[in-house]
mmCIF file as Biopython writes it, N, C-alpha, C and O atoms, coordinates in Angstrom:
data_model
#
loop_
_atom_site.group_PDB
_atom_site.id
_atom_site.type_symbol
_atom_site.label_atom_id
_atom_site.label_alt_id
_atom_site.label_comp_id
_atom_site.label_asym_id
_atom_site.label_entity_id
_atom_site.label_seq_id
_atom_site.pdbx_PDB_ins_code
_atom_site.Cartn_x
_atom_site.Cartn_y
_atom_site.Cartn_z
_atom_site.occupancy
_atom_site.B_iso_or_equiv
_atom_site.auth_seq_id
_atom_site.auth_asym_id
_atom_site.pdbx_PDB_model_num
ATOM 1   N N  . MET A ? 1  ? 36.451 -46.487 27.548 1.0 0.0 1  A 1 
ATOM 2   C CA . MET A ? 1  ? 36.492 -45.427 26.391 1.0 0.0 1  A 1 
ATOM 3   C C  . MET A ? 1  ? 35.087 -45.313 25.771 1.0 0.0 1  A 1 
ATOM 4   O O  . MET A ? 1  ? 34.412 -46.329 25.606 1.0 0.0 1  A 1 
ATOM 5   N N  . SER A ? 2  ? 34.628 -44.072 25.418 1.0 0.0 2  A 1 
ATOM 6   C CA . SER A ? 2  ? 33.372 -43.874 24.903 1.0 0.0 2  A 1 
ATOM 7   C C  . SER A ? 2  ? 33.283 -44.372 23.472 1.0 0.0 2  A 1 
ATOM 8   O O  . SER A ? 2  ? 34.255 -44.420 22.718 1.0 0.0 2  A 1 
ATOM 9   N N  . GLU A ? 3  ? 32.074 -44.731 23.156 1.0 0.0 3  A 1 
ATOM 10  C CA . GLU A ? 3  ? 31.839 -45.078 21.746 1.0 0.0 3  A 1 
ATOM 11  C C  . GLU A ? 3  ? 30.891 -43.937 21.224 1.0 0.0 3  A 1 
ATOM 12  O O  . GLU A ? 3  ? 30.046 -43.410 21.947 1.0 0.0 3  A 1 
ATOM 13  N N  . VAL A ? 4  ? 31.103 -43.594 19.894 1.0 0.0 4  A 1 
ATOM 14  C CA . VAL A ? 4  ? 30.194 -42.672 19.225 1.0 0.0 4  A 1 
ATOM 15  C C  . VAL A ? 4  ? 29.648 -43.414 18.015 1.0 0.0 4  A 1 
ATOM 16  O O  . VAL A ? 4  ? 30.329 -44.059 17.217 1.0 0.0 4  A 1 
ATOM 17  N N  . SER A ? 5  ? 28.344 -43.242 17.984 1.0 0.0 5  A 1 
ATOM 18  C CA . SER A ? 5  ? 27.551 -43.815 16.857 1.0 0.0 5  A 1 
ATOM 19  C C  . SER A ? 5  ? 26.587 -42.788 16.167 1.0 0.0 5  A 1 
ATOM 20  O O  . SER A ? 5  ? 25.990 -41.948 16.840 1.0 0.0 5  A 1 
ATOM 21  N N  . THR A ? 6  ? 26.464 -42.871 14.939 1.0 0.0 6  A 1 
ATOM 22  C CA . THR A ? 6  ? 25.423 -41.975 14.265 1.0 0.0 6  A 1 
ATOM 23  C C  . THR A ? 6  ? 24.316 -42.919 13.668 1.0 0.0 6  A 1 
ATOM 24  O O  . THR A ? 6  ? 24.547 -43.998 13.122 1.0 0.0 6  A 1 
ATOM 25  N N  . TRP A ? 7  ? 23.146 -42.381 13.846 1.0 0.0 7  A 1 
ATOM 26  C CA . TRP A ? 7  ? 21.860 -42.970 13.434 1.0 0.0 7  A 1 
ATOM 27  C C  . TRP A ? 7  ? 21.138 -42.117 12.578 1.0 0.0 7  A 1 
ATOM 28  O O  . TRP A ? 7  ? 20.997 -40.942 12.917 1.0 0.0 7  A 1 
ATOM 29  N N  . ASN A ? 8  ? 20.630 -42.552 11.457 1.0 0.0 8  A 1 
ATOM 30  C CA . ASN A ? 8  ? 19.726 -41.645 10.638 1.0 0.0 8  A 1 
ATOM 31  C C  . ASN A ? 8  ? 18.333 -41.780 10.914 1.0 0.0 8  A 1 
ATOM 32  O O  . ASN A ? 8  ? 17.838 -42.902 10.808 1.0 0.0 8  A 1 
ATOM 33  N N  . VAL A ? 9  ? 17.558 -40.723 11.283 1.0 0.0 9  A 1 
ATOM 34  C CA . VAL A ? 9  ? 16.131 -40.920 11.819 1.0 0.0 9  A 1 
ATOM 35  C C  . VAL A ? 9  ? 15.297 -40.182 10.765 1.0 0.0 9  A 1 
ATOM 36  O O  . VAL A ? 9  ? 15.678 -39.076 10.384 1.0 0.0 9  A 1 
ATOM 37  N N  . THR A ? 10 ? 14.225 -40.712 10.293 1.0 0.0 10 A 1 
ATOM 38  C CA . THR A ? 10 ? 13.339 -40.388 9.336  1.0 0.0 10 A 1 
ATOM 39  C C  . THR A ? 10 ? 12.140 -39.595 10.016 1.0 0.0 10 A 1 
ATOM 40  O O  . THR A ? 10 ? 11.776 -39.868 11.159 1.0 0.0 10 A 1 
ATOM 41  N N  . GLY A ? 11 ? 11.606 -38.698 9.326  1.0 0.0 11 A 1 
ATOM 42  C CA . GLY A ? 11 ? 10.370 -37.997 9.699  1.0 0.0 11 A 1 
ATOM 43  C C  . GLY A ? 11 ? 10.475 -36.821 10.558 1.0 0.0 11 A 1 
ATOM 44  O O  . GLY A ? 11 ? 9.436  -36.230 10.851 1.0 0.0 11 A 1 
ATOM 45  N N  . MET A ? 12 ? 11.568 -36.418 10.987 1.0 0.0 12 A 1 
ATOM 46  C CA . MET A ? 12 ? 11.740 -35.184 11.931 1.0 0.0 12 A 1 
ATOM 47  C C  . MET A ? 12 ? 11.650 -33.939 10.936 1.0 0.0 12 A 1 
ATOM 48  O O  . MET A ? 12 ? 12.230 -33.914 9.850  1.0 0.0 12 A 1 
ATOM 49  N N  . THR A ? 13 ? 10.851 -32.905 11.439 1.0 0.0 13 A 1 
ATOM 50  C CA . THR A ? 13 ? 10.745 -31.813 10.567 1.0 0.0 13 A 1 
ATOM 51  C C  . THR A ? 13 ? 10.910 -30.413 11.413 1.0 0.0 13 A 1 
ATOM 52  O O  . THR A ? 13 ? 10.767 -29.321 10.864 1.0 0.0 13 A 1 
ATOM 53  N N  . CYS A ? 14 ? 11.230 -30.562 12.822 1.0 0.0 14 A 1 
ATOM 54  C CA . CYS A ? 14 ? 11.414 -29.308 13.614 1.0 0.0 14 A 1 
ATOM 55  C C  . CYS A ? 14 ? 12.292 -29.684 14.777 1.0 0.0 14 A 1 
ATOM 56  O O  . CYS A ? 14 ? 12.595 -30.844 15.056 1.0 0.0 14 A 1 
ATOM 57  N N  . GLY A ? 15 ? 12.666 -28.644 15.412 1.0 0.0 15 A 1 
ATOM 58  C CA . GLY A ? 15 ? 13.522 -28.797 16.628 1.0 0.0 15 A 1 
ATOM 59  C C  . GLY A ? 15 ? 12.838 -29.542 17.583 1.0 0.0 15 A 1 
ATOM 60  O O  . GLY A ? 15 ? 13.465 -30.388 18.220 1.0 0.0 15 A 1 
ATOM 61  N N  . HIS A ? 16 ? 11.555 -29.349 17.801 1.0 0.0 16 A 1 
ATOM 62  C CA . HIS A ? 16 ? 10.800 -30.270 18.878 1.0 0.0 16 A 1 
ATOM 63  C C  . HIS A ? 16 ? 10.984 -31.621 18.539 1.0 0.0 16 A 1 
ATOM 64  O O  . HIS A ? 16 ? 11.259 -32.397 19.454 1.0 0.0 16 A 1 
ATOM 65  N N  . CYS A ? 17 ? 10.874 -32.071 17.310 1.0 0.0 17 A 1 
ATOM 66  C CA . CYS A ? 17 ? 11.112 -33.412 16.803 1.0 0.0 17 A 1 
ATOM 67  C C  . CYS A ? 17 ? 12.403 -33.951 17.372 1.0 0.0 17 A 1 
ATOM 68  O O  . CYS A ? 17 ? 12.435 -34.946 18.095 1.0 0.0 17 A 1 
ATOM 69  N N  . ALA A ? 18 ? 13.384 -33.309 17.045 1.0 0.0 18 A 1 
ATOM 70  C CA . ALA A ? 18 ? 14.857 -33.697 17.504 1.0 0.0 18 A 1 
ATOM 71  C C  . ALA A ? 18 ? 14.872 -33.687 18.969 1.0 0.0 18 A 1 
ATOM 72  O O  . ALA A ? 18 ? 15.560 -34.543 19.526 1.0 0.0 18 A 1 
ATOM 73  N N  . THR A ? 19 ? 14.175 -32.793 19.718 1.0 0.0 19 A 1 
ATOM 74  C CA . THR A ? 19 ? 14.377 -32.845 21.120 1.0 0.0 19 A 1 
ATOM 75  C C  . THR A ? 19 ? 13.649 -34.145 21.639 1.0 0.0 19 A 1 
ATOM 76  O O  . THR A ? 19 ? 14.208 -34.774 22.538 1.0 0.0 19 A 1 
ATOM 77  N N  . SER A ? 20 ? 12.480 -34.583 21.155 1.0 0.0 20 A 1 
ATOM 78  C CA . SER A ? 20 ? 11.878 -35.591 21.510 1.0 0.0 20 A 1 
ATOM 79  C C  . SER A ? 20 ? 12.648 -36.888 21.359 1.0 0.0 20 A 1 
ATOM 80  O O  . SER A ? 20 ? 12.679 -37.758 22.230 1.0 0.0 20 A 1 
ATOM 81  N N  . VAL A ? 21 ? 13.274 -36.955 20.180 1.0 0.0 21 A 1 
ATOM 82  C CA . VAL A ? 21 ? 14.239 -38.203 19.891 1.0 0.0 21 A 1 
ATOM 83  C C  . VAL A ? 21 ? 15.402 -38.112 20.881 1.0 0.0 21 A 1 
ATOM 84  O O  . VAL A ? 21 ? 15.748 -39.153 21.440 1.0 0.0 21 A 1 
ATOM 85  N N  . ALA A ? 22 ? 15.994 -37.047 21.133 1.0 0.0 22 A 1 
ATOM 86  C CA . ALA A ? 22 ? 17.219 -37.035 22.027 1.0 0.0 22 A 1 
ATOM 87  C C  . ALA A ? 22 ? 16.664 -37.420 23.433 1.0 0.0 22 A 1 
ATOM 88  O O  . ALA A ? 22 ? 17.365 -38.181 24.099 1.0 0.0 22 A 1 
ATOM 89  N N  . GLU A ? 23 ? 15.613 -37.030 23.905 1.0 0.0 23 A 1 
ATOM 90  C CA . GLU A ? 23 ? 15.086 -37.349 25.262 1.0 0.0 23 A 1 
ATOM 91  C C  . GLU A ? 23 ? 14.969 -38.887 25.225 1.0 0.0 23 A 1 
ATOM 92  O O  . GLU A ? 23 ? 15.466 -39.512 26.162 1.0 0.0 23 A 1 
ATOM 93  N N  . GLU A ? 24 ? 14.398 -39.504 24.297 1.0 0.0 24 A 1 
ATOM 94  C CA . GLU A ? 24 ? 14.137 -40.917 24.294 1.0 0.0 24 A 1 
ATOM 95  C C  . GLU A ? 24 ? 15.434 -41.670 24.313 1.0 0.0 24 A 1 
ATOM 96  O O  . GLU A ? 24 ? 15.690 -42.541 25.144 1.0 0.0 24 A 1 
ATOM 97  N N  . ILE A ? 25 ? 16.251 -41.278 23.333 1.0 0.0 25 A 1 
ATOM 98  C CA . ILE A ? 25 ? 17.546 -42.001 23.154 1.0 0.0 25 A 1 
ATOM 99  C C  . ILE A ? 25 ? 18.366 -41.857 24.501 1.0 0.0 25 A 1 
ATOM 100 O O  . ILE A ? 25 ? 19.031 -42.780 24.972 1.0 0.0 25 A 1 
ATOM 101 N N  . GLY A ? 26 ? 18.252 -40.627 25.059 1.0 0.0 26 A 1 
ATOM 102 C CA . GLY A ? 26 ? 19.072 -40.422 26.341 1.0 0.0 26 A 1 
ATOM 103 C C  . GLY A ? 26 ? 18.687 -41.230 27.501 1.0 0.0 26 A 1 
ATOM 104 O O  . GLY A ? 26 ? 19.385 -41.252 28.515 1.0 0.0 26 A 1 
ATOM 105 N N  . GLU A ? 27 ? 17.463 -41.977 27.369 1.0 0.0 27 A 1 
ATOM 106 C CA . GLU A ? 27 ? 17.090 -42.775 28.512 1.0 0.0 27 A 1 
ATOM 107 C C  . GLU A ? 27 ? 17.538 -44.328 28.447 1.0 0.0 27 A 1 
ATOM 108 O O  . GLU A ? 27 ? 17.287 -45.180 29.299 1.0 0.0 27 A 1 
ATOM 109 N N  . ILE A ? 28 ? 18.275 -44.508 27.213 1.0 0.0 28 A 1 
ATOM 110 C CA . ILE A ? 28 ? 18.960 -45.951 27.061 1.0 0.0 28 A 1 
ATOM 111 C C  . ILE A ? 28 ? 20.152 -45.832 28.034 1.0 0.0 28 A 1 
ATOM 112 O O  . ILE A ? 28 ? 20.845 -44.825 28.183 1.0 0.0 28 A 1 
ATOM 113 N N  . ASP A ? 29 ? 20.303 -47.154 28.750 1.0 0.0 29 A 1 
ATOM 114 C CA . ASP A ? 29 ? 21.310 -47.323 29.659 1.0 0.0 29 A 1 
ATOM 115 C C  . ASP A ? 29 ? 22.645 -47.224 28.887 1.0 0.0 29 A 1 
ATOM 116 O O  . ASP A ? 29 ? 22.904 -47.729 27.794 1.0 0.0 29 A 1 
ATOM 117 N N  . GLY A ? 30 ? 23.507 -46.406 29.745 1.0 0.0 30 A 1 
ATOM 118 C CA . GLY A ? 30 ? 24.934 -46.270 28.992 1.0 0.0 30 A 1 
ATOM 119 C C  . GLY A ? 30 ? 25.198 -44.969 28.155 1.0 0.0 30 A 1 
ATOM 120 O O  . GLY A ? 30 ? 26.328 -44.562 27.885 1.0 0.0 30 A 1 
ATOM 121 N N  . VAL A ? 31 ? 24.060 -44.381 27.784 1.0 0.0 31 A 1 
ATOM 122 C CA . VAL A ? 31 ? 24.214 -43.211 26.929 1.0 0.0 31 A 1 
ATOM 123 C C  . VAL A ? 31 ? 24.749 -42.000 27.735 1.0 0.0 31 A 1 
ATOM 124 O O  . VAL A ? 31 ? 24.302 -41.708 28.844 1.0 0.0 31 A 1 
ATOM 125 N N  . GLU A ? 32 ? 25.700 -41.337 27.130 1.0 0.0 32 A 1 
ATOM 126 C CA . GLU A ? 32 ? 26.363 -40.289 27.839 1.0 0.0 32 A 1 
ATOM 127 C C  . GLU A ? 32 ? 25.888 -38.913 27.395 1.0 0.0 32 A 1 
ATOM 128 O O  . GLU A ? 32 ? 25.762 -37.971 28.177 1.0 0.0 32 A 1 
ATOM 129 N N  . SER A ? 33 ? 25.626 -38.852 26.047 1.0 0.0 33 A 1 
ATOM 130 C CA . SER A ? 33 ? 25.226 -37.523 25.315 1.0 0.0 33 A 1 
ATOM 131 C C  . SER A ? 33 ? 24.586 -37.997 24.200 1.0 0.0 33 A 1 
ATOM 132 O O  . SER A ? 33 ? 24.848 -39.097 23.714 1.0 0.0 33 A 1 
ATOM 133 N N  . VAL A ? 34 ? 23.611 -37.100 23.679 1.0 0.0 34 A 1 
ATOM 134 C CA . VAL A ? 34 ? 22.952 -37.261 22.356 1.0 0.0 34 A 1 
ATOM 135 C C  . VAL A ? 34 ? 22.867 -35.859 21.637 1.0 0.0 34 A 1 
ATOM 136 O O  . VAL A ? 34 ? 22.475 -34.858 22.237 1.0 0.0 34 A 1 
ATOM 137 N N  . GLU A ? 35 ? 23.217 -35.849 20.450 1.0 0.0 35 A 1 
ATOM 138 C CA . GLU A ? 35 ? 23.080 -34.609 19.608 1.0 0.0 35 A 1 
ATOM 139 C C  . GLU A ? 35 ? 22.160 -34.933 18.378 1.0 0.0 35 A 1 
ATOM 140 O O  . GLU A ? 35 ? 22.552 -35.716 17.513 1.0 0.0 35 A 1 
ATOM 141 N N  . VAL A ? 36 ? 21.016 -34.363 18.313 1.0 0.0 36 A 1 
ATOM 142 C CA . VAL A ? 36 ? 20.106 -34.665 17.257 1.0 0.0 36 A 1 
ATOM 143 C C  . VAL A ? 36 ? 19.814 -33.523 16.252 1.0 0.0 36 A 1 
ATOM 144 O O  . VAL A ? 36 ? 19.620 -32.410 16.740 1.0 0.0 36 A 1 
ATOM 145 N N  . SER A ? 37 ? 19.765 -33.650 15.043 1.0 0.0 37 A 1 
ATOM 146 C CA . SER A ? 37 ? 19.534 -32.521 14.040 1.0 0.0 37 A 1 
ATOM 147 C C  . SER A ? 37 ? 18.338 -32.985 13.195 1.0 0.0 37 A 1 
ATOM 148 O O  . SER A ? 37 ? 18.382 -34.041 12.564 1.0 0.0 37 A 1 
ATOM 149 N N  . HIS A ? 38 ? 17.254 -32.162 13.196 1.0 0.0 38 A 1 
ATOM 150 C CA . HIS A ? 38 ? 16.162 -32.557 12.351 1.0 0.0 38 A 1 
ATOM 151 C C  . HIS A ? 38 ? 16.503 -32.147 10.836 1.0 0.0 38 A 1 
ATOM 152 O O  . HIS A ? 38 ? 15.906 -32.647 9.883  1.0 0.0 38 A 1 
ATOM 153 N N  . GLU A ? 39 ? 17.539 -31.170 10.704 1.0 0.0 39 A 1 
ATOM 154 C CA . GLU A ? 39 ? 17.954 -30.705 9.395  1.0 0.0 39 A 1 
ATOM 155 C C  . GLU A ? 39 ? 18.657 -31.786 8.768  1.0 0.0 39 A 1 
ATOM 156 O O  . GLU A ? 39 ? 18.278 -32.062 7.630  1.0 0.0 39 A 1 
ATOM 157 N N  . SER A ? 40 ? 19.645 -32.495 9.279  1.0 0.0 40 A 1 
ATOM 158 C CA . SER A ? 40 ? 20.471 -33.505 8.720  1.0 0.0 40 A 1 
ATOM 159 C C  . SER A ? 40 ? 19.721 -34.971 8.909  1.0 0.0 40 A 1 
ATOM 160 O O  . SER A ? 40 ? 20.002 -35.948 8.215  1.0 0.0 40 A 1 
ATOM 161 N N  . GLY A ? 41 ? 18.858 -34.970 9.816  1.0 0.0 41 A 1 
ATOM 162 C CA . GLY A ? 41 ? 18.292 -36.368 10.122 1.0 0.0 41 A 1 
ATOM 163 C C  . GLY A ? 41 ? 19.034 -37.221 10.819 1.0 0.0 41 A 1 
ATOM 164 O O  . GLY A ? 41 ? 18.789 -38.426 10.768 1.0 0.0 41 A 1 
ATOM 165 N N  . GLU A ? 42 ? 19.995 -36.749 11.531 1.0 0.0 42 A 1 
ATOM 166 C CA . GLU A ? 42 ? 21.050 -37.545 12.137 1.0 0.0 42 A 1 
ATOM 167 C C  . GLU A ? 42 ? 21.047 -37.428 13.679 1.0 0.0 42 A 1 
ATOM 168 O O  . GLU A ? 42 ? 20.893 -36.307 14.164 1.0 0.0 42 A 1 
ATOM 169 N N  . ALA A ? 43 ? 21.210 -38.531 14.510 1.0 0.0 43 A 1 
ATOM 170 C CA . ALA A ? 43 ? 21.343 -38.565 15.948 1.0 0.0 43 A 1 
ATOM 171 C C  . ALA A ? 43 ? 22.862 -39.039 16.179 1.0 0.0 43 A 1 
ATOM 172 O O  . ALA A ? 43 ? 23.258 -40.118 15.737 1.0 0.0 43 A 1 
ATOM 173 N N  . VAL A ? 44 ? 23.613 -38.237 16.839 1.0 0.0 44 A 1 
ATOM 174 C CA . VAL A ? 44 ? 24.950 -38.654 17.203 1.0 0.0 44 A 1 
ATOM 175 C C  . VAL A ? 44 ? 25.062 -38.927 18.603 1.0 0.0 44 A 1 
ATOM 176 O O  . VAL A ? 44 ? 24.938 -38.030 19.437 1.0 0.0 44 A 1 
ATOM 177 N N  . VAL A ? 45 ? 25.307 -40.216 18.928 1.0 0.0 45 A 1 
ATOM 178 C CA . VAL A ? 45 ? 25.237 -40.619 20.449 1.0 0.0 45 A 1 
ATOM 179 C C  . VAL A ? 45 ? 26.463 -41.072 20.983 1.0 0.0 45 A 1 
ATOM 180 O O  . VAL A ? 45 ? 27.134 -41.906 20.376 1.0 0.0 45 A 1 
ATOM 181 N N  . THR A ? 46 ? 26.821 -40.584 22.089 1.0 0.0 46 A 1 
ATOM 182 C CA . THR A ? 46 ? 28.058 -40.937 22.727 1.0 0.0 46 A 1 
ATOM 183 C C  . THR A ? 46 ? 27.589 -41.903 23.938 1.0 0.0 46 A 1 
ATOM 184 O O  . THR A ? 46 ? 26.721 -41.543 24.732 1.0 0.0 46 A 1 
ATOM 185 N N  . SER A ? 47 ? 28.193 -43.082 24.009 1.0 0.0 47 A 1 
ATOM 186 C CA . SER A ? 47 ? 27.735 -44.181 24.964 1.0 0.0 47 A 1 
ATOM 187 C C  . SER A ? 47 ? 28.962 -44.827 25.448 1.0 0.0 47 A 1 
ATOM 188 O O  . SER A ? 47 ? 30.004 -44.862 24.794 1.0 0.0 47 A 1 
ATOM 189 N N  . ALA A ? 48 ? 28.776 -45.426 26.817 1.0 0.0 48 A 1 
ATOM 190 C CA . ALA A ? 48 ? 29.781 -46.117 27.528 1.0 0.0 48 A 1 
ATOM 191 C C  . ALA A ? 48 ? 30.186 -47.445 26.818 1.0 0.0 48 A 1 
ATOM 192 O O  . ALA A ? 48 ? 31.272 -47.976 27.048 1.0 0.0 48 A 1 
ATOM 193 N N  . ALA A ? 49 ? 29.265 -47.968 25.940 1.0 0.0 49 A 1 
ATOM 194 C CA . ALA A ? 49 ? 29.443 -49.095 25.170 1.0 0.0 49 A 1 
ATOM 195 C C  . ALA A ? 49 ? 28.680 -49.006 23.859 1.0 0.0 49 A 1 
ATOM 196 O O  . ALA A ? 49 ? 27.788 -48.170 23.715 1.0 0.0 49 A 1 
ATOM 197 N N  . PRO A ? 50 ? 29.057 -49.948 22.805 1.0 0.0 50 A 1 
ATOM 198 C CA . PRO A ? 50 ? 28.196 -49.881 21.631 1.0 0.0 50 A 1 
ATOM 199 C C  . PRO A ? 50 ? 26.771 -50.121 21.956 1.0 0.0 50 A 1 
ATOM 200 O O  . PRO A ? 50 ? 26.468 -50.977 22.788 1.0 0.0 50 A 1 
ATOM 201 N N  . LEU A ? 51 ? 25.795 -49.342 21.283 1.0 0.0 51 A 1 
ATOM 202 C CA . LEU A ? 51 ? 24.420 -49.501 21.434 1.0 0.0 51 A 1 
ATOM 203 C C  . LEU A ? 51 ? 23.803 -50.511 20.563 1.0 0.0 51 A 1 
ATOM 204 O O  . LEU A ? 51 ? 24.099 -50.605 19.372 1.0 0.0 51 A 1 
ATOM 205 N N  . ASP A ? 52 ? 22.904 -51.306 21.177 1.0 0.0 52 A 1 
ATOM 206 C CA . ASP A ? 52 ? 22.027 -52.216 20.355 1.0 0.0 52 A 1 
ATOM 207 C C  . ASP A ? 52 ? 21.005 -51.432 19.520 1.0 0.0 52 A 1 
ATOM 208 O O  . ASP A ? 52 ? 20.253 -50.581 19.995 1.0 0.0 52 A 1 
ATOM 209 N N  . ARG A ? 53 ? 21.049 -51.816 18.169 1.0 0.0 53 A 1 
ATOM 210 C CA . ARG A ? 53 ? 20.136 -51.233 17.196 1.0 0.0 53 A 1 
ATOM 211 C C  . ARG A ? 53 ? 18.779 -51.248 17.697 1.0 0.0 53 A 1 
ATOM 212 O O  . ARG A ? 53 ? 18.085 -50.233 17.642 1.0 0.0 53 A 1 
ATOM 213 N N  . ALA A ? 54 ? 18.321 -52.435 18.224 1.0 0.0 54 A 1 
ATOM 214 C CA . ALA A ? 54 ? 16.873 -52.637 18.616 1.0 0.0 54 A 1 
ATOM 215 C C  . ALA A ? 54 ? 16.556 -51.568 19.823 1.0 0.0 54 A 1 
ATOM 216 O O  . ALA A ? 54 ? 15.426 -51.083 19.889 1.0 0.0 54 A 1 
ATOM 217 N N  . ALA A ? 55 ? 17.432 -51.256 20.649 1.0 0.0 55 A 1 
ATOM 218 C CA . ALA A ? 55 ? 17.233 -50.376 21.741 1.0 0.0 55 A 1 
ATOM 219 C C  . ALA A ? 55 ? 17.005 -48.869 21.237 1.0 0.0 55 A 1 
ATOM 220 O O  . ALA A ? 55 ? 16.140 -48.150 21.738 1.0 0.0 55 A 1 
ATOM 221 N N  . VAL A ? 56 ? 17.870 -48.445 20.187 1.0 0.0 56 A 1 
ATOM 222 C CA . VAL A ? 56 ? 17.808 -47.203 19.491 1.0 0.0 56 A 1 
ATOM 223 C C  . VAL A ? 56 ? 16.420 -47.159 18.758 1.0 0.0 56 A 1 
ATOM 224 O O  . VAL A ? 56 ? 15.662 -46.203 18.924 1.0 0.0 56 A 1 
ATOM 225 N N  . GLU A ? 57 ? 16.134 -48.126 18.015 1.0 0.0 57 A 1 
ATOM 226 C CA . GLU A ? 57 ? 14.848 -48.099 17.202 1.0 0.0 57 A 1 
ATOM 227 C C  . GLU A ? 57 ? 13.641 -47.975 18.146 1.0 0.0 57 A 1 
ATOM 228 O O  . GLU A ? 57 ? 12.707 -47.220 17.878 1.0 0.0 57 A 1 
ATOM 229 N N  . ALA A ? 58 ? 13.679 -48.746 19.278 1.0 0.0 58 A 1 
ATOM 230 C CA . ALA A ? 58 ? 12.640 -48.565 20.293 1.0 0.0 58 A 1 
ATOM 231 C C  . ALA A ? 58 ? 12.444 -47.171 20.847 1.0 0.0 58 A 1 
ATOM 232 O O  . ALA A ? 58 ? 11.327 -46.682 21.012 1.0 0.0 58 A 1 
ATOM 233 N N  . ALA A ? 59 ? 13.619 -46.531 21.136 1.0 0.0 59 A 1 
ATOM 234 C CA . ALA A ? 59 ? 13.583 -45.254 21.730 1.0 0.0 59 A 1 
ATOM 235 C C  . ALA A ? 59 ? 13.122 -44.333 20.683 1.0 0.0 59 A 1 
ATOM 236 O O  . ALA A ? 59 ? 12.262 -43.499 20.966 1.0 0.0 59 A 1 
ATOM 237 N N  . VAL A ? 60 ? 13.652 -44.414 19.409 1.0 0.0 60 A 1 
ATOM 238 C CA . VAL A ? 60 ? 13.157 -43.525 18.373 1.0 0.0 60 A 1 
ATOM 239 C C  . VAL A ? 60 ? 11.711 -43.677 18.076 1.0 0.0 60 A 1 
ATOM 240 O O  . VAL A ? 60 ? 11.031 -42.665 17.906 1.0 0.0 60 A 1 
ATOM 241 N N  . ALA A ? 61 ? 11.160 -44.928 17.996 1.0 0.0 61 A 1 
ATOM 242 C CA . ALA A ? 61 ? 9.769  -45.203 17.816 1.0 0.0 61 A 1 
ATOM 243 C C  . ALA A ? 61 ? 8.894  -44.570 18.909 1.0 0.0 61 A 1 
ATOM 244 O O  . ALA A ? 61 ? 7.786  -44.082 18.684 1.0 0.0 61 A 1 
ATOM 245 N N  . GLU A ? 62 ? 9.452  -44.617 20.041 1.0 0.0 62 A 1 
ATOM 246 C CA . GLU A ? 62 ? 8.672  -44.068 21.289 1.0 0.0 62 A 1 
ATOM 247 C C  . GLU A ? 62 ? 8.369  -42.603 21.194 1.0 0.0 62 A 1 
ATOM 248 O O  . GLU A ? 62 ? 7.400  -42.069 21.735 1.0 0.0 62 A 1 
ATOM 249 N N  . ALA A ? 63 ? 9.364  -41.931 20.392 1.0 0.0 63 A 1 
ATOM 250 C CA . ALA A ? 63 ? 9.332  -40.527 20.099 1.0 0.0 63 A 1 
ATOM 251 C C  . ALA A ? 63 ? 8.430  -40.283 18.860 1.0 0.0 63 A 1 
ATOM 252 O O  . ALA A ? 63 ? 8.012  -39.155 18.602 1.0 0.0 63 A 1 
ATOM 253 N N  . GLY A ? 64 ? 8.144  -41.352 18.110 1.0 0.0 64 A 1 
ATOM 254 C CA . GLY A ? 64 ? 7.124  -41.225 16.920 1.0 0.0 64 A 1 
ATOM 255 C C  . GLY A ? 64 ? 8.087  -41.228 15.654 1.0 0.0 64 A 1 
ATOM 256 O O  . GLY A ? 64 ? 7.678  -40.712 14.614 1.0 0.0 64 A 1 
ATOM 257 N N  . TYR A ? 65 ? 9.233  -41.740 15.707 1.0 0.0 65 A 1 
ATOM 258 C CA . TYR A ? 65 ? 9.911  -41.643 14.361 1.0 0.0 65 A 1 
ATOM 259 C C  . TYR A ? 65 ? 10.563 -42.970 14.152 1.0 0.0 65 A 1 
ATOM 260 O O  . TYR A ? 65 ? 10.406 -43.883 14.962 1.0 0.0 65 A 1 
ATOM 261 N N  . ALA A ? 66 ? 11.295 -43.091 13.075 1.0 0.0 66 A 1 
ATOM 262 C CA . ALA A ? 66 ? 11.841 -44.329 12.759 1.0 0.0 66 A 1 
ATOM 263 C C  . ALA A ? 66 ? 13.301 -44.224 12.329 1.0 0.0 66 A 1 
ATOM 264 O O  . ALA A ? 66 ? 13.709 -43.149 11.891 1.0 0.0 66 A 1 
ATOM 265 N N  . LEU A ? 67 ? 14.134 -45.309 12.433 1.0 0.0 67 A 1 
ATOM 266 C CA . LEU A ? 67 ? 15.410 -45.254 11.916 1.0 0.0 67 A 1 
ATOM 267 C C  . LEU A ? 67 ? 15.402 -45.622 10.563 1.0 0.0 67 A 1 
ATOM 268 O O  . LEU A ? 67 ? 14.687 -46.519 10.116 1.0 0.0 67 A 1 
ATOM 269 N N  . ALA A ? 68 ? 16.303 -44.846 9.804  1.0 0.0 68 A 1 
ATOM 270 C CA . ALA A ? 68 ? 16.422 -45.113 8.308  1.0 0.0 68 A 1 
ATOM 271 C C  . ALA A ? 68 ? 16.991 -46.457 7.960  1.0 0.0 68 A 1 
ATOM 272 O O  . ALA A ? 68 ? 17.133 -46.781 6.781  1.0 0.0 68 A 1 
#
């Protein structure tokens, strides 16, 4: 069964920001889909298993942003 988690991301101001975050999170093993909104500052991630916060933090940081 898939897991859905919501993460708050700070610093995104445009659609390109959201796309960058989605691409990086999408590279985490087990991630099935990612929806990111710069307007709400949220990343909703569907994955095969619960995600490790450190992995999500690292992916978001790679895109140039941070988890709240």
